[in-house]
N, C-alpha and C positions, 0 to 999 in steps of 0.2 A: 825606182826611188832607193836611195841609200840611207835615208833617215825617216823616222816617223814625222808627220807634219807638226809644225810648231804649236798649233792649237792644242795638241795632245800633251805637250810638255810644259804645262803650267807649273811654275816653281812651287806652288803650294802643295802639289801632289808628288814632288820629288821624294824618292825613297832615301831614307837615312843610310849612310855608309855602313852602319852596323847591321842593317837588314839585307845586305846584298854583297856579292863578291867584289873584291877589289878591282877597280879600273872600269867598272861598267856604270851606265847611267840608266836608272829606272824610275818609273812613275806608277802610282797606284790609285785605284778608284774603289770605293767601298760600296757594297750592296747593303740594303736595309736588313738583310738576313744574316749579316756578319761575313758574307763571302767577299772576295776581292778579285779584281781584274788588275793585272800588272803587265807592264811591258818593259823590255830591256833592249838597249843598244850596247853592243860590245865592240868598242873601237880597237881593242887589243885581244889577242888570244888569251884564254884564261881557264880556270877550273872552279868548280863548285865542289867543295869537300862533301863526303858522304854525310847525309842527314836524313831525317824522317819527319813527316808531318802527321798530325792526328786528324787530318782532313784530306779529302781527295784533291788531286791536281790534274789539270788538263793543260797541254800547251801545244802550240803550233810554231814551227820555224817559219819566219817571214822571209828571211834572207840569210845566206851563209850556211854553216854546218854546225850542228849541235850533236855531240856524242853523249848519249845517256848511258850510264853505267849502273847495271843492276846485277847483284851477285857475281861480279866479275865479267859479266857479258856486256860487250860494247855494242850499242845500238846507234848506228849513224842515221841522223835525221837531217834532211836538207830542205830547202824552201818548199813549202806546201805540205810537208809531212807533219803529222800530229801524233801525240801519245797521251795516254791516260795512265796516271799513277795513282793506284788506290791508297787510301790512308794506311799508315803503318808499314809501307814498303820502303826500306832503306834504298837510297839512290844517290848518285853523284853525277857530275857532268863535266864536259870539256867543250870549248867552242873555239872556232877560228876567228881571227880579226874580221870585223865587218858583219858579224852575226846579229840578227834581230829576232827576238822571240816575243810571243804574246801568251800569257798564262792566266788561267782561271783557277782560283783556289776556293775550296768549300769552307774556308775559315780565314781568320786573320793571319796572314803570312808576313806582311811588310809594315813597317812603321815609317812614317814620313819624317823628313828632316825637322828637327825642332820639337818632336813629340817625346 
């Protein structure tokens, strides 16, 4: 598969462009505890500038290649590989065209379009 199934991409769950890197398509689902699950499709190569969360993050690369950057160290993650980022850890990322990722956040990370 090169894309997440259509049933996962309901427009009411589409992530606002202000809550994600340019050129990617993301969707978010909220837990009753304030956590979120989000997934992204990256049709073009791109970057996520250095940032930090006040909650934990876990993600898995579904397809493609994601390069996680922590303290200048580049960690290449390909399909099936996962990573846990504890709260307060500054990180950045890069990905190649065609990358898909699935993320779990211990807090509110993404806003939907129209919110």
